[in-house]
C-alpha positions in Angstrom: -12.2 16.1 -39.5 -15.4 14.3 -38.3 -14.9 12.5 -35.0 -16.1 8.9 -34.8 -19.3 8.6 -32.8 -19.4 6.9 -29.4 -20.4 3.2 -29.4 -22.0 1.2 -26.6 -20.4 -2.0 -25.3 -22.3 -5.1 -24.4 -22.4 -6.5 -20.9 -18.9 -7.8 -20.0 -17.7 -10.4 -17.5 -14.1 -10.6 -16.3 -12.3 -13.0 -13.9 -9.6 -11.3 -11.8 -6.2 -12.7 -12.5 -3.2 -13.1 -10.2 -1.6 -10.0 -11.6 -4.9 -8.0 -11.1 -5.7 -9.2 -7.5 -5.3 -6.5 -5.0 -6.4 -3.6 -7.3 -9.3 -1.3 -6.4 -12.5 -1.9 -8.2 -12.6 1.6 -9.7 -9.1 1.3 -11.1 -9.8 -2.2 -12.4 -12.9 -1.1 -14.3 -11.3 2.0 -15.7 -8.3 0.1 -17.1 -10.7 -2.5 -18.6 -12.9 0.1 -20.3 -10.7 3.1 -20.9 -13.5 5.6 -20.1 -13.4 8.8 -17.9 -13.2 8.1 -14.2 -16.4 10.0 -13.6 -18.2 7.5 -15.7 -16.7 4.6 -13.8 -17.8 6.0 -10.5 -21.3 6.6 -11.8 -21.9 3.0 -12.9 -20.3 1.5 -9.7 -22.3 3.8 -7.4 -25.5 2.9 -9.3 -24.8 -0.7 -8.5 -24.4 -1.7 -12.1 -20.9 -3.1 -11.6 -21.1 -6.4 -9.6 -18.4 -8.3 -7.8 -19.4 -12.0 -7.5 -23.0 -11.0 -8.1 -23.1 -8.3 -5.4 -22.9 -4.5 -5.4 -19.5 -3.1 -4.3 -17.8 0.1 -3.3 -15.3 1.8 -5.7 -12.5 1.2 -3.1 -13.2 -2.6 -2.9 -10.0 -4.6 -3.2 -10.3 -7.4 -5.7 -9.2 -11.0 -5.0 -8.0 -13.7 -7.3 -10.8 -15.3 -9.4 -13.4 -12.6 -8.4 -16.1 -12.4 -11.1 -16.7 -8.9 -12.3 -19.8 -7.8 -14.2 -19.5 -4.6 -16.1 -22.7 -3.0 -17.6 -23.0 -1.6 -21.1 -21.2 1.8 -21.3 -20.6 4.4 -24.0 -17.0 4.5 -25.2 -15.1 6.5 -27.8 -13.1 4.6 -30.4 -9.6 4.1 -29.1 -7.1 6.8 -30.1 -3.4 6.4 -30.4 -2.0 8.4 -27.4 1.5 8.4 -29.0 4.6 7.9 -26.8 6.3 9.9 -24.1 9.1 12.0 -25.4 12.7 10.6 -25.3 13.5 13.5 -22.9 10.7 12.5 -20.4 11.7 8.8 -20.6 15.3 9.7 -19.8 14.2 12.0 -17.0 12.3 9.1 -15.4 15.1 6.7 -15.8 17.5 9.2 -14.1 14.9 9.6 -11.3 15.1 6.0 -10.2 16.9 5.9 -6.8 16.3 2.3 -5.9 15.6 -0.9 -7.8 15.2 -4.6 -6.8 13.3 -7.5 -8.0 10.1 -6.4 -6.3 9.9 -2.7 -6.6 11.3 0.6 -8.0 11.5 3.9 -6.1 11.5 7.1 -8.1 12.5 10.5 -6.8 9.5 12.1 -8.6 10.2 15.6 -10.0 7.6 18.3 -9.1 5.3 19.1 -12.0 5.1 15.5 -13.3 1.9 13.7 -12.6 2.0 10.1 -11.3 -0.3 9.0 -14.1 -2.0 10.4 -17.2 -5.4 12.0 -17.2 -7.0 15.5 -16.7 -5.2 16.9 -19.7 -1.9 15.1 -19.0 -1.0 12.4 -21.6 1.8 10.8 -19.8 2.7 10.5 -16.1 5.4 8.6 -14.3 3.8 5.2 -14.7 3.1 5.5 -18.4 6.6 6.8 -19.0 8.3 4.0 -17.1 6.1 1.4 -19.0 7.3 3.0 -22.3 10.9 2.7 -21.1 10.4 -0.9 -19.9 8.0 -2.5 -22.4 6.5 -5.8 -21.3 7.4 -5.3 -17.6 4.8 -5.4 -14.8 4.8 -1.9 -13.3 2.0 -0.6 -11.0 1.8 2.4 -8.7 1.8 1.4 -5.0 0.6 4.8 -3.9 0.4 8.4 -5.3 1.8 11.9 -4.9 0.2 15.2 -5.9 1.6 16.5 -9.2 3.3 19.4 -7.5 4.9 17.2 -4.8 8.4 15.9 -5.3 10.1 12.9 -3.7 9.8 9.2 -3.0 7.3 7.2 -5.1 7.1 3.4 -5.1 6.2 1.3 -8.1 5.7 -2.4 -7.7 7.4 -4.8 -10.2 5.5 -7.9 -9.1 1.8 -8.4 -8.4 2.4 -10.1 -5.0 4.6 -7.2 -4.0 1.8 -4.8 -4.9 -0.6 -6.7 -2.7 1.8 -6.6 0.2 2.4 -2.8 -0.2 -1.3 -2.1 -0.4 -1.9 -4.1 2.7 0.9 -2.2 4.5 -0.7 1.1 3.5 -4.1 0.0 4.7 -2.7 -1.2 8.0 -0.4 1.8 8.7 2.7 -0.3 8.2 4.1 2.2 5.7 5.9 5.2 7.2 6.1 8.3 5.0 7.9 11.5 6.0 7.7 14.8 4.2 9.5 18.1 4.4 7.4 21.2 4.0 7.8 25.0 4.6 4.9 26.6 6.5 3.9 30.2 7.0 5.0 31.9 10.2 6.7 30.7 13.4 5.4 27.3 14.5 5.0 27.5 18.3 3.2 24.2 18.8 6.3 22.1 19.2 5.9 18.5 18.1 2.2 18.3 17.3 -0.1 15.5 16.3 -3.0 16.9 14.4 -6.1 14.7 14.6 -8.7 16.3 12.3 -11.1 14.4 10.1 -11.2 15.3 6.4 -14.0 15.3 3.9 -13.7 15.8 0.1 -16.3 18.2 -1.3 -17.9 17.6 -4.7 -15.8 18.5 -7.7 -16.5 21.9 -9.2 -15.1 22.5 -12.6 -12.9 19.4 -12.3 -11.4 20.6 -9.0 -11.8 18.9 -5.7 -11.5 20.6 -2.3 -10.7 18.9 1.0 -11.7 20.4 4.4 -11.8 19.6 8.0 -15.3 18.3 9.0 -16.7 16.2 11.9 -18.3 13.8 9.3 -15.0 13.3 7.5 -12.6 10.3 7.5 -10.1 10.0 10.4 -6.9 11.8 9.5 -3.7 12.0 11.5 -0.5 13.9 10.8 2.5 14.4 13.1 4.3 17.8 12.7 7.8 18.4 14.0 9.7 21.7 13.5 13.1 21.4 11.9 14.3 25.0 11.2 12.8 28.3 12.1 13.2 31.4 9.8 12.2 34.1 12.2 8.6 35.3 11.9 8.5 34.4 8.2 8.4 30.6 8.0 9.2 27.2 9.6 10.6 24.2 7.9 8.7 21.1 9.2 8.9 17.3 9.0 5.5 15.7 8.7 4.8 12.0 9.3 1.5 10.6 8.0 -0.5 8.1 10.0 -3.3 8.2 7.4 -3.1 8.9 3.7 -6.0 11.2 2.8 -6.1 13.5 -0.2 -4.3 16.8 0.4 -3.9 15.8 4.1 -0.7 17.7 4.9 -1.9 20.8 3.1 -5.3 20.9 4.8 -4.0 20.0 8.3 -1.3 22.8 8.0 -4.0 25.3 7.0 -6.2 24.1 9.9 -3.3 24.7 12.3 -3.0 28.3 11.0 0.3 27.6 9.1 -0.4 27.0 5.4 2.1 25.4 3.1 4.3 27.8 1.1 3.4 28.0 -2.6 0.0 26.2 -2.1 -2.4 27.9 -4.5 -5.5 26.0 -3.2 -5.2 26.1 0.6 -2.3 28.6 1.0 -2.0 32.3 1.9 -1.7 34.5 -1.2 0.5 37.2 0.4 2.8 34.6 1.9 3.1 32.9 -1.5 3.9 36.1 -3.2 6.6 36.9 -0.6 8.2 33.4 -1.2 8.0 33.8 -5.0 10.2 36.9 -4.5 12.7 34.5 -2.9 12.6 32.1 -5.8 9.8 29.6 -4.9 8.1 28.5 -8.1 5.9 25.7 -6.8 4.4 24.2 -3.6 7.1 23.5 -1.0 6.2 19.9 -0.3 8.7 17.0 -0.7 8.3 13.3 0.2 11.7 12.9 1.8 11.6 9.3 3.0 9.6 6.1 3.4 10.1 2.8 5.2 8.3 -0.4 5.9 8.9 -4.0 6.9 8.4 -6.9 4.4 6.6 -10.0 5.7 9.3 -12.1 7.3 11.1 -9.1 8.9 13.2 -7.6 6.2 13.4 -3.8 6.7 13.2 -1.4 3.7 13.9 2.3 3.8 14.8 4.9 1.2 15.1 8.7 1.1 15.4 11.5 -1.4 17.3 14.8 -0.6 15.5 18.1 -0.8 15.6 19.3 -4.5 17.8 22.2 -5.4 14.9 24.5 -6.2 13.6 24.2 -2.6 17.0 24.2 -1.0 17.7 27.5 -2.8 14.6 29.0 -1.1 15.9 28.0 2.3 19.2 29.6 1.5 17.4 32.8 0.6 15.4 32.7 3.8 18.6 32.1 5.9 20.4 34.9 4.2 24.2 34.8 4.5 24.1 33.2 8.0 25.7 29.8 8.5 23.1 27.0 8.1 22.3 25.1 11.3 22.9 21.4 11.5 19.2 20.7 11.5 18.8 22.4 8.2 21.8 20.7 6.7 20.2 17.3 7.6 16.9 18.4 6.0 18.6 19.5 2.8 20.7 16.3 2.5 17.8 14.0 3.4 20.3 11.3 4.0 22.3 9.6 1.3 20.5 9.5 -2.1 21.6 5.8 -2.3 20.6 4.0 0.9 22.4 1.1 2.4 21.7 -2.2 0.5 18.6 -3.9 1.7 18.4 -7.5 2.7 17.9 -9.8 -0.3 14.3 -9.9 -1.6 12.5 -13.1 -0.8 
């Protein structure tokens, strides 16, 4: 079958609506055009995309009634992507651990991307939209495909703007559980090491510690020691850089178990023998305060596949209270929040 040729669009102008306000410029342009993200970055960085007549950075947050100029770009005829499978839709419905009028929280399974792209047709957001047609649903933040745990989806545009502001202003507390190589002898340790993302090679991006990088802060706290083999850690993020926990752990000399990019191959192989089939990184809880003072918090227990690895490491010994608390991660259903305003 002969593929339809690419076509070239005309110059387009858009006015940012209330539902679109608060989005990043790169995300906005990609959704409008439906072209690869690399092409979106190219036209923005060349200054061909204008916001109110001026050049703008890809990370620029858009405001209501901003005027966006998009240059001519080559596009492929739209293809029907089909629909997520009934099994995936049901899996995402079952993964919802909190819902109110402003947001959803999903206990994202490992192996499921948060959105489609890079060979993945459907992620969490596309699947939820298929399950709830016509409903406003937008990712408030992201998790790596191999990371499990708490993921927030906004159900209202004003809520999305608030959540993005909280994320920018460090008003969003995120805690993770991760298993690191070797005995952690640093106690409670705050790692302040700037991170830079290297150019993509073959579609892969690599992050490393570098003086010219963006400020990056992670607070590590040991939860359970497994002799000289490994340490279960709780990590709180003070910034939200790509691969931050994984690179900071590697920088400290204790790479994340199961991490194929930044990890230790021999350590990973040893953990595979104990049943670890993916990266040991779980977004266990998040909390923030809505404007007006209402507190919100939610948590997700350690998944069974990771808890099984801890059992194997501990052997037949009685689990310590610290590890029980880590495995339970608090109640799957948190206490009812104050009414949304």
